[in-house]
C-alpha positions as CSV (number, residue, x, y, z in Angstrom):
1,X,116.1,109.7,103.7
2,X,115.9,106.6,105.7
3,X,117.8,103.4,105.0
4,X,114.6,101.6,104.8
5,X,113.5,104.2,102.3
6,X,116.5,103.9,100.3
7,X,116.7,99.8,100.2
8,X,116.1,98.1,96.9
9,X,113.8,95.6,96.6
10,X,115.4,92.1,95.4
11,X,113.8,91.3,92.2
12,X,115.5,88.1,91.4
13,X,114.3,86.2,87.6
14,X,111.2,84.6,88.6
15,X,111.3,82.4,85.6
16,X,114.7,81.0,86.3
17,X,114.2,80.4,90.2
18,X,111.4,78.3,89.4
19,X,112.6,76.5,86.6
20,X,116.0,75.7,88.5
21,X,113.9,74.5,91.5
22,X,111.8,72.4,89.3
23,X,114.9,70.8,87.8
24,X,116.8,70.7,90.8
25,X,113.6,68.5,92.3
26,X,113.6,66.3,89.1
27,X,117.5,65.8,89.4
28,X,117.3,64.6,92.6
29,X,114.4,62.3,91.9
30,X,115.7,61.0,88.8
31,X,119.4,60.1,90.8
32,X,117.1,58.3,93.5
33,X,115.4,56.3,90.9
34,X,118.9,55.5,89.4
35,X,120.5,54.4,92.4
36,X,117.6,52.6,93.6
37,X,117.4,50.5,90.3
38,X,121.3,50.2,90.6
39,X,121.1,48.8,93.7
40,X,117.9,46.6,93.1
41,X,119.3,45.3,89.9
42,X,122.8,44.4,91.6
43,X,121.3,42.7,94.4
44,X,119.2,40.7,92.1
45,X,122.2,39.6,89.8
46,X,124.5,38.8,92.8
47,X,121.6,36.9,94.4
48,X,121.4,34.6,91.0
49,X,125.3,34.6,91.0
50,X,125.4,33.1,94.8
51,X,122.5,30.8,94.0
52,X,124.2,29.0,90.8
53,X,127.4,29.0,93.2
54,X,125.6,27.0,95.9
55,X,123.9,24.6,93.5
56,X,127.9,24.1,91.9
57,X,129.0,23.3,95.5
58,X,126.5,20.6,96.0
59,X,127.2,19.4,92.7
60,X,130.9,19.4,93.4
61,X,130.5,17.6,96.6
62,X,128.8,15.1,95.2
63,X,131.0,14.6,92.4
64,X,133.9,14.4,94.9
65,X,132.1,11.6,96.8
66,X,131.4,9.7,93.5
67,X,135.5,9.7,93.2
68,X,135.4,11.8,90.1
69,X,138.8,12.5,88.6
70,X,140.1,16.3,88.1
71,X,139.2,16.4,84.3
72,X,135.8,15.4,85.1
73,X,135.3,17.8,87.8
74,X,136.5,20.5,85.6
75,X,134.2,19.5,82.8
76,X,131.3,19.1,85.1
77,X,131.4,22.0,87.1
78,X,132.5,25.1,84.5
79,X,130.3,27.3,82.9
80,X,127.8,30.0,83.8
81,X,129.8,32.6,85.4
82,X,131.5,29.6,87.8
83,X,135.0,29.4,87.2
84,X,137.0,26.4,88.7
85,X,140.6,25.4,89.4
86,X,141.6,21.9,90.5
87,X,145.2,21.6,92.4
88,X,146.1,17.6,92.6
89,X,148.2,16.4,95.5
90,X,151.3,16.5,93.6
91,X,150.8,20.1,92.5
92,X,149.3,19.9,89.2
93,X,146.8,22.6,88.4
94,X,143.9,22.2,86.0
95,X,141.2,24.5,85.0
96,X,141.1,28.3,84.7
97,X,144.5,29.7,84.7
98,X,142.9,33.0,85.5
99,X,142.6,31.9,89.0
100,X,146.3,31.3,89.7
101,X,148.3,33.9,91.2
102,X,149.8,36.6,89.1
103,X,153.2,35.5,87.8
104,X,152.8,31.7,88.6
105,X,153.1,29.4,85.6
106,X,151.6,26.1,85.1
107,X,153.2,23.2,86.7
108,X,155.7,21.6,84.2
109,X,156.0,24.6,82.1
110,X,152.9,23.5,80.4
111,X,149.8,25.9,80.0
112,X,146.8,24.5,81.8
113,X,144.4,22.8,80.1
114,X,140.5,23.0,80.3
115,X,137.9,20.2,80.2
116,X,138.2,17.8,77.1
117,X,141.7,19.2,76.2
118,X,140.5,22.7,75.5
119,X,142.2,26.2,76.6
120,X,141.5,26.6,80.3
121,X,141.3,30.7,79.8
122,X,138.6,29.5,77.2
123,X,136.5,26.7,78.3
124,X,134.1,26.9,75.1
125,X,137.2,26.2,72.6
126,X,137.8,23.0,71.2
127,X,139.9,20.4,72.6
128,X,143.8,20.8,71.4
129,X,142.9,24.4,70.1
130,X,146.1,26.6,70.6
131,X,146.6,29.5,73.3
132,X,146.8,32.8,71.6
133,X,150.1,33.9,72.5
134,X,150.3,37.3,74.5
135,X,146.9,36.9,75.8
136,X,147.1,37.0,79.3
137,X,144.6,34.9,81.7
138,X,141.4,36.9,82.7
139,X,141.2,37.1,86.7
140,X,138.1,37.1,88.2
141,X,136.0,40.4,89.3
142,X,137.2,41.6,92.8
143,X,133.6,41.0,93.7
144,X,133.5,37.6,93.1
145,X,132.7,34.7,95.5
146,X,135.3,31.8,96.2
147,X,134.5,28.3,97.9
148,X,137.3,25.8,98.3
149,X,136.6,22.1,98.6
150,X,139.2,19.2,100.2
151,X,139.0,15.9,98.2
152,X,139.6,12.4,99.5
153,X,142.9,12.2,97.6
154,X,144.7,15.3,98.9
155,X,143.3,17.8,96.0
156,X,141.8,20.8,96.4
157,X,138.9,22.1,94.2
158,X,138.4,26.2,94.1
159,X,135.0,27.5,92.9
160,X,134.7,31.2,92.0
161,X,131.6,32.8,91.0
162,X,132.9,35.4,88.6
163,X,131.1,38.7,89.2
164,X,132.8,40.3,85.9
165,X,129.4,39.9,84.1
166,X,127.3,41.2,86.8
167,X,129.9,44.2,87.1
168,X,129.4,44.8,83.4
169,X,126.0,44.6,83.0
170,X,125.7,47.3,86.2
171,X,128.3,49.6,84.2
172,X,126.1,49.2,80.9
173,X,122.7,50.0,82.8
174,X,124.7,52.8,84.5
175,X,125.7,54.6,81.6
176,X,122.1,54.0,79.8
177,X,120.6,55.6,83.0
178,X,123.0,58.7,82.9
179,X,122.0,59.2,79.6
180,X,118.4,58.8,80.2
181,X,118.6,61.3,82.9
182,X,120.2,63.8,80.9
183,X,117.6,63.3,78.1
184,X,115.0,63.6,80.6
185,X,116.4,67.0,82.2
186,X,116.8,68.4,78.7
187,X,112.8,67.1,77.9
188,X,112.0,68.5,81.4
189,X,113.8,71.9,80.8
190,X,111.7,72.4,77.7
191,X,108.5,71.4,79.3
192,X,109.2,73.3,82.6
193,X,110.2,76.7,80.7
194,X,106.8,76.3,78.7
195,X,104.7,75.7,82.0
196,X,106.1,78.5,83.8
197,X,106.2,81.1,80.7
198,X,102.1,80.1,80.6
199,X,101.8,80.4,84.3
200,X,103.7,83.7,84.7
201,X,101.6,84.8,81.6
202,X,99.2,87.2,84.0
203,X,103.0,88.9,85.0
204,X,103.5,89.9,81.5
205,X,99.8,91.3,81.3
206,X,100.7,93.3,84.3
207,X,103.6,94.6,83.1
208,X,102.1,95.5,79.6
209,X,99.2,97.5,81.4
210,X,101.6,99.3,83.4
211,X,102.9,100.6,80.2
212,X,99.5,101.1,78.9
213,X,98.9,103.3,81.7
214,X,101.9,105.1,81.6
215,X,101.3,106.2,78.1
216,X,97.7,107.7,79.3
217,X,95.2,104.9,79.4
218,X,94.4,105.3,83.2
219,X,91.2,103.4,83.0
220,X,93.0,100.2,81.9
221,X,92.6,97.4,84.7
222,X,93.6,93.7,84.9
223,X,90.2,92.7,86.4
224,X,91.2,88.8,87.6
225,X,88.5,86.1,87.4
226,X,89.9,84.6,90.4
227,X,91.0,87.2,93.0
228,X,91.9,85.0,95.5
229,X,94.8,83.0,93.9
230,X,98.7,84.2,94.2
231,X,98.3,85.9,90.9
232,X,95.0,86.9,91.5
233,X,95.4,88.6,94.7
234,X,98.5,90.8,93.1
235,X,96.4,91.7,89.9
236,X,93.6,93.0,92.6
237,X,96.0,94.6,94.7
238,X,97.1,96.1,91.6
239,X,93.9,96.9,90.4
240,X,93.1,98.7,93.9
241,X,96.3,100.6,93.8
242,X,95.3,102.1,90.3
243,X,91.8,102.8,91.3
244,X,93.3,104.7,94.2
245,X,95.8,106.7,92.1
246,X,93.2,107.3,89.9
247,X,91.0,108.7,92.5
248,X,93.7,110.8,93.7
249,X,94.7,112.1,90.3
250,X,90.9,113.0,89.6
251,X,90.7,115.0,93.2
252,X,93.9,116.7,92.5
253,X,92.6,117.9,89.0
254,X,89.4,118.8,90.8
255,X,91.3,120.4,94.0
256,X,93.5,122.6,91.0
257,X,90.2,123.1,89.3
258,X,88.5,124.3,92.6
259,X,91.9,126.6,93.2
260,X,91.9,128.3,90.1
261,X,88.2,129.1,90.2
262,X,88.7,130.1,93.6
263,X,91.6,132.4,93.0
264,X,89.8,133.7,89.7
265,X,86.5,134.5,92.1
266,X,88.7,136.0,94.7
267,X,90.1,138.4,92.2
268,X,86.7,139.4,91.3
269,X,85.6,139.8,94.9
270,X,88.7,141.7,95.7
271,X,88.6,143.9,92.5
272,X,85.3,145.5,93.6
273,X,86.4,146.8,96.8
274,X,89.6,147.9,95.6
275,X,87.9,149.8,92.6
276,X,85.5,151.4,94.9
277,X,88.4,152.5,97.3
278,X,90.3,153.8,94.0
279,X,87.3,155.5,93.0
280,X,86.5,157.3,96.2
281,X,90.1,158.3,96.9
282,X,90.5,159.8,93.5
283,X,87.1,161.8,94.0
284,X,88.5,163.2,97.4
285,X,92.1,164.0,95.5
286,X,90.1,166.0,93.2
287,X,87.4,167.7,95.6
288,X,90.2,169.7,97.5
289,X,90.0,171.0,100.8
290,X,86.8,173.4,99.9
291,X,84.4,170.5,99.2
292,X,81.4,170.1,101.1
293,X,82.2,168.7,104.3
294,X,79.0,166.5,104.7
295,X,79.9,164.9,101.3
296,X,83.2,164.5,102.0
297,X,82.3,162.7,105.3
298,X,80.1,160.6,103.0
299,X,83.2,159.8,100.7
300,X,85.2,158.8,103.8
301,X,82.5,156.3,105.3
302,X,82.4,154.9,101.7
303,X,86.2,154.7,101.8
304,X,85.8,152.9,105.3
305,X,83.3,150.3,104.6
306,X,85.2,149.3,101.1
307,X,88.1,148.9,103.0
308,X,86.8,146.9,105.5
309,X,84.9,144.7,103.1
310,X,88.5,144.0,101.3
311,X,90.0,143.4,104.9
312,X,87.3,140.8,105.8
313,X,87.9,139.0,102.5
314,X,91.6,138.7,102.9
315,X,91.1,137.5,106.3
316,X,88.7,134.7,105.3
317,X,91.0,133.7,102.5
318,X,93.9,133.4,104.7
319,X,91.4,131.4,107.4
320,X,91.0,129.0,104.3
321,X,94.6,128.7,103.7
322,X,95.3,127.7,107.3
323,X,92.6,125.4,107.5
324,X,93.9,123.7,104.1
325,X,97.3,123.4,105.8
326,X,95.8,121.6,108.5
327,X,94.9,124.1,111.0
328,X,95.8,123.1,114.6
329,X,93.1,123.4,117.2
330,X,93.6,123.8,120.8
331,X,90.6,121.6,122.3
332,X,89.7,121.8,126.2
333,X,86.7,121.1,128.1
334,X,84.0,123.6,126.9
335,X,80.1,123.7,126.9
336,X,78.8,123.8,123.6
337,X,75.3,124.8,124.7
338,X,76.8,127.6,126.3
339,X,78.6,128.8,123.2
340,X,75.3,128.5,121.3
341,X,73.3,130.6,123.5
342,X,75.8,133.3,123.7
343,X,75.8,133.3,119.9
344,X,72.1,133.2,119.5
345,X,72.2,136.2,121.9
346,X,74.5,138.2,119.6
347,X,72.1,137.2,116.2
348,X,69.2,138.6,118.2
349,X,70.8,141.9,118.9
350,X,72.1,142.2,115.5
351,X,69.0,141.5,113.7
352,X,66.2,142.7,116.0
353,X,63.4,142.0,113.4
354,X,63.7,138.2,114.0
355,X,63.0,135.8,116.5
356,X,66.5,134.1,117.8
357,X,65.8,131.2,120.0
358,X,68.4,129.3,121.8
359,X,68.0,126.0,123.8
360,X,69.6,122.7,124.9
361,X,71.0,121.3,127.7
362,X,74.9,121.6,128.8
363,X,76.8,119.7,126.7
364,X,80.8,119.3,127.7
365,X,82.9,118.3,124.7
366,X,86.6,118.6,124.1
367,X,87.1,121.5,121.7
368,X,88.7,124.8,120.4
369,X,86.1,127.3,121.9
370,X,86.9,130.1,119.6
371,X,86.8,128.1,116.7
372,X,83.4,126.6,117.6
373,X,82.2,130.0,118.3
374,X,83.6,131.1,114.9
375,X,81.7,128.1,113.5
376,X,78.1,129.2,114.9
377,X,78.9,132.7,114.3
378,X,79.3,132.1,110.5
379,X,76.0,130.2,110.6
380,X,73.9,132.7,112.5
381,X,75.3,135.5,110.0
382,X,74.3,133.5,107.1
383,X,70.5,132.5,108.7
384,X,70.0,136.1,109.5
385,X,70.9,137.2,105.9
386,X,68.5,134.5,104.4
387,X,65.3,135.0,107.0
388,X,62.8,137.5,105.8
389,X,61.7,140.1,108.5
390,X,59.5,138.4,111.0
391,X,61.2,135.2,110.7
392,X,62.5,132.5,113.2
393,X,65.9,131.4,113.7
394,X,66.2,128.3,116.4
395,X,69.5,127.2,117.7
396,X,69.3,123.7,119.4
397,X,71.9,121.6,120.9
398,X,71.8,117.8,121.6
399,X,74.0,115.1,122.9
400,X,73.7,111.6,121.5
401,X,75.5,109.4,124.3
402,X,75.0,106.3,121.8
403,X,77.3,107.7,119.4
404,X,79.5,110.1,121.6
405,X,78.5,113.3,119.9
406,X,77.1,116.9,120.5
407,X,75.2,118.5,117.9
408,X,74.1,121.8,117.2
409,X,71.4,122.8,114.4
410,X,70.9,126.1,113.4
411,X,67.7,126.4,111.3
412,X,66.1,129.4,109.9
413,X,62.5,130.1,108.2
414,X,62.6,131.3,104.5
415,X,63.7,129.9,100.9
416,X,64.5,126.1,101.3
417,X,67.7,125.2,99.8
418,X,67.4,123.0,96.7
419,X,69.0,119.1,97.0
420,X,71.1,119.9,94.2
421,X,72.8,123.1,96.4
422,X,73.0,121.5,99.7
423,X,76.8,120.7,99.2
424,X,77.3,123.2,96.7
425,X,76.6,126.0,99.5
426,X,79.8,124.8,101.4
427,X,82.2,125.5,98.2
428,X,84.1,128.9,98.5
429,X,82.7,132.1,96.9
430,X,79.3,130.4,96.3
431,X,76.2,132.6,96.4
432,X,72.7,130.6,95.7
433,X,71.3,134.2,94.6
434,X,71.5,134.7,91.1
435,X,72.4,138.4,91.8
436,X,75.7,138.7,93.5
437,X,74.4,141.2,96.2
438,X,77.4,141.4,98.7
439,X,75.4,143.2,100.9
440,X,73.0,140.2,101.4
441,X,74.9,137.4,100.7
442,X,78.5,138.1,101.7
443,X,81.4,137.1,100.0
444,X,80.8,132.7,100.2
445,X,83.5,131.8,102.3
446,X,81.7,131.7,105.6
447,X,80.2,128.1,105.1
448,X,83.1,126.9,103.6
449,X,85.5,128.0,107.0
450,X,83.1,126.6,109.2
451,X,82.8,123.2,107.7
452,X,86.5,123.4,107.5
453,X,87.0,124.1,111.5
454,X,84.2,121.7,112.2
455,X,86.3,118.8,110.2
456,X,89.6,119.8,112.2
457,X,87.7,118.8,115.2
458,X,87.1,115.5,113.9
459,X,83.0,116.5,113.2
460,X,81.4,117.7,110.3
461,X,79.0,120.3,109.1
462,X,76.1,119.1,107.0
463,X,72.7,120.7,105.2
464,X,70.1,118.3,105.7
465,X,66.9,118.6,103.9
466,X,64.4,121.1,105.1
467,X,61.1,122.1,103.1
468,X,60.4,125.4,105.3
469,X,63.9,127.1,105.2
470,X,67.4,126.1,105.7
471,X,68.9,124.0,108.4
472,X,72.6,123.4,109.4
473,X,73.8,120.8,111.7
474,X,77.4,120.9,113.4
475,X,78.2,117.5,114.7
476,X,81.4,117.4,117.3
477,X,82.9,114.0,119.0
478,X,82.7,114.5,122.7
479,X,86.4,113.1,122.8
480,X,87.8,115.9,120.8
481,X,90.5,115.7,118.0
482,X,93.0,114.5,120.3
483,X,90.9,111.3,121.6
484,X,90.6,112.3,125.4
485,X,87.5,113.5,127.1
486,X,84.2,112.1,127.4
487,X,80.5,112.7,128.2
488,X,79.8,113.4,132.1
489,X,78.0,111.3,133.7
C-alpha cells in the first residue's frame, strides 16, 4: 500500500478550533480597546495636570511681581495636585516637605510648616496641628512635572504638578478593565460555544445519518435546503456519495442474482446434453458388439451431437467469463463492410431457403477483426433461426462521419420483438420462445457475447423497434478502444 493511501486525515476538533479562534480575536480586540482607553485617558489627565501647572506658574509670577511673602506664595499656590516649595535666600524651606531630597531635615531642626501654620505634608490640616510621628513625607510621583521660579529677593519657588492621582486613577482603571476583559471573555466563551454548537448541528446530523445507514437504513439522506453553502455542499456531496454507494450495492445485488440465475440455467443447459451423452453411452454399452451397425452408427452420431452441444455451451460460458473479466482486444485497421459481407455470404450458404443481402461502402475502423466477425456471426445465426422460410436478412454498413462511428445493422423478417424484450434478449441464457427448443433457439448466450465484445471496443449493440421483424445495430467508434485511427479522407 502506498504512503498516500496509508496517510491518516487530520481531524482536529472543529468546535475547539473555532471557539479558540473567535476568543483569540475577541481577546486581541479587547486588549487593543483597553490599551487605547488607557492611553487616551492618561493623555487627558496629564493634559489637565499640565494645564493646571501652567495656570499656577502664571499665578506665581504675578504673586512674585507683587512682592508676596513665602507664606503667601505657599498659601496661594498649593492645592489641586500642585505642590509648592519655597526656599528663601537664607536656606529656610517652606511648603511641602515631600519635595525635599531624601534625608534632608528642615532648617533649624524644625518641621516645615504649611500655609497658615498647618502641616506642610498635609496642607488641608488646621494651623498648629501636630505632625504624626513616624509618618514620612510623601514624595511626588515619578511622572510629576516641575517648574522652578526665581524671586527678586533670591528665593526660589518650586512648583510640582504631582501625577500621583493620575497614576492612581490609571491603575484603578486598568484593574477594572482587566476584570471586565476576563468577564467579557467568559461571556464570549459561553456565547461562542452556543453559536458554534448551533452552527455545527448539521455535522451532528451527518454523524447520526451515517449511524442510521450503518444500521441498515440505506435510503436516509440529508437533503440540504441550501446546497451551495459550506455545510450544504458537504451534505450534498455526502448524499451523492450515498446515492452512488446505494446504486453500487443495488447493482452488486442484481449482478449476484444474475450470476445465481446464470449458474442455475447453465447447470440446466449442461444437464440435458450430459444426460443424453450418459444415456447413449449406457445404451451402447448394453447393446454389445453384436448390435445392429446402423443403429449403433445412429447412436454414435447422437453421442457426438450432444458432446458438441455441451462443448459449445462451455466455450460460450468461458467467453462470457473473459468478457466479464475485461477481455483484451487487439485493434487494427479493418474494413467492417468487408467482414459484414463475408458473414452474410456464410449465412446465405448455411440457409439456402433465405435471401441474405449484404451491402455497404468500405468503412475502415480500428477493431479486432476476429471479435467483429464473432459479433456479426452471432447476429446472423440468431437471424437465421428466427427467419421463416422464404424470409429475408439484410446486412447494411453505414458510416456517420459527424459522430465518428461505423454501424452495421442486421435485420430479418419474421416475428417482431416486443418492447419489453428488446433489452432482455441480451441477458444470458434467455430465449423468447415459450418452448425451450435448443435446436431452434440455441443456448441463449450469443447476443450476450456479441454485446460484451461490442462494448469492449467502446461501442454498443442495440435492438431498435421494428414492426416487421427484428433489427440489431452494431455501433463501433472509428478511433477504436485505444483512441487511435480515424475515418479515411
